[in-house]
C-alpha positions in Angstrom: 15.5 -26.6 75.0 12.2 -27.5 73.4 9.8 -25.4 71.6 6.3 -27.1 71.3 5.5 -25.8 67.9 6.7 -24.2 64.8 10.3 -22.4 64.9 10.5 -19.4 62.3 13.8 -17.9 61.3 12.4 -15.5 58.5 13.7 -12.2 56.9 16.6 -11.9 59.8 18.9 -10.0 57.5 21.8 -9.6 60.0 21.9 -12.5 61.8 25.1 -14.4 60.3 24.8 -17.3 63.2 22.7 -20.0 64.5 24.8 -20.4 67.4 22.8 -19.1 69.8 20.2 -22.0 69.3 22.7 -24.7 70.1 21.1 -25.4 73.3 17.6 -26.5 71.2 16.9 -30.3 71.6 13.5 -30.3 69.6 10.9 -28.0 67.5 8.0 -29.8 67.7 6.1 -29.3 64.3 8.1 -27.3 61.7 11.0 -25.4 61.3 11.3 -22.7 58.9 14.6 -20.8 57.6 14.3 -18.4 55.0 15.1 -15.3 53.5 18.3 -14.8 56.1 20.8 -12.9 53.7 24.1 -13.0 55.8 23.4 -16.8 57.0 26.0 -19.2 56.0 25.6 -22.1 57.9 23.5 -23.7 60.6 25.7 -24.3 62.9 23.7 -24.1 66.1 20.8 -26.7 64.9 22.9 -29.6 65.8 20.4 -30.8 68.7 17.4 -31.4 66.4 16.5 -35.0 65.5 13.1 -34.6 64.3 10.4 -32.8 63.0 6.8 -34.2 62.9 5.6 -32.2 60.2 7.7 -29.9 58.0 11.7 -28.4 56.9 11.3 -25.5 54.7 14.5 -23.5 53.5 14.7 -20.9 51.1 16.3 -17.6 49.8 19.3 -17.7 51.9 21.6 -16.4 49.5 25.0 -16.9 51.3 23.8 -20.4 52.8 26.7 -22.9 51.8 26.8 -25.2 54.5 23.8 -27.4 55.9 26.0 -30.0 58.3 24.4 -28.2 61.3 21.0 -30.1 60.7 22.8 -33.5 60.1 21.5 -35.0 63.1 17.8 -34.1 62.3 17.6 -37.4 60.4 13.2 -37.8 60.4 10.7 -35.5 59.3 6.9 -36.5 59.1 6.0 -33.9 56.6 7.5 -32.1 53.5 11.3 -31.0 53.2 11.7 -27.9 50.8 15.4 -26.5 50.1 15.3 -24.0 47.5 16.6 -21.0 45.9 19.9 -20.6 47.5 22.1 -19.2 44.8 25.5 -20.5 46.7 24.3 -24.0 48.4 25.5 -26.5 45.9 22.6 -29.1 44.8 25.0 -31.8 45.2 25.2 -31.2 48.9 21.3 -31.0 49.5 21.0 -34.4 47.5 24.0 -35.7 49.3 21.6 -35.0 52.6 18.2 -36.0 51.7 19.7 -39.8 50.9 20.4 -40.3 54.3 17.0 -39.1 56.2 13.8 -40.4 56.4 11.0 -37.6 54.9 7.4 -38.7 55.5 6.2 -36.2 52.6 7.3 -34.2 49.6 10.6 -33.6 48.8 11.4 -30.2 46.8 14.9 -29.0 46.1 14.9 -26.7 43.3 17.1 -23.5 42.1 20.0 -24.4 44.6 23.5 -24.1 42.8 23.7 -26.5 40.1 27.4 -25.7 39.5 29.4 -26.5 42.3 
């Protein structure tokens, strides 16, 4: 399954899993995952390998596992991963060191105490 434009997963407080997106293989431009207060992992997004524009993730209070985007190895634009109370900054840094990013990298206000 492919989305030609942007996929915005925003303000979905009761969503606990993205497994329903496991058939998704392509997002055309931008992927936004924000303000999903019950989400703990990005499992289900393993099929996405590149974005032409941007990955934006913020304010997902319980998110601790981003391995579901480990196959997303190329982002043509900006990468923003910020304000995750439970997500270890070291996990974020490990992820970004292994991918190609064409724009600005912003990773702030994640958990530095892991």
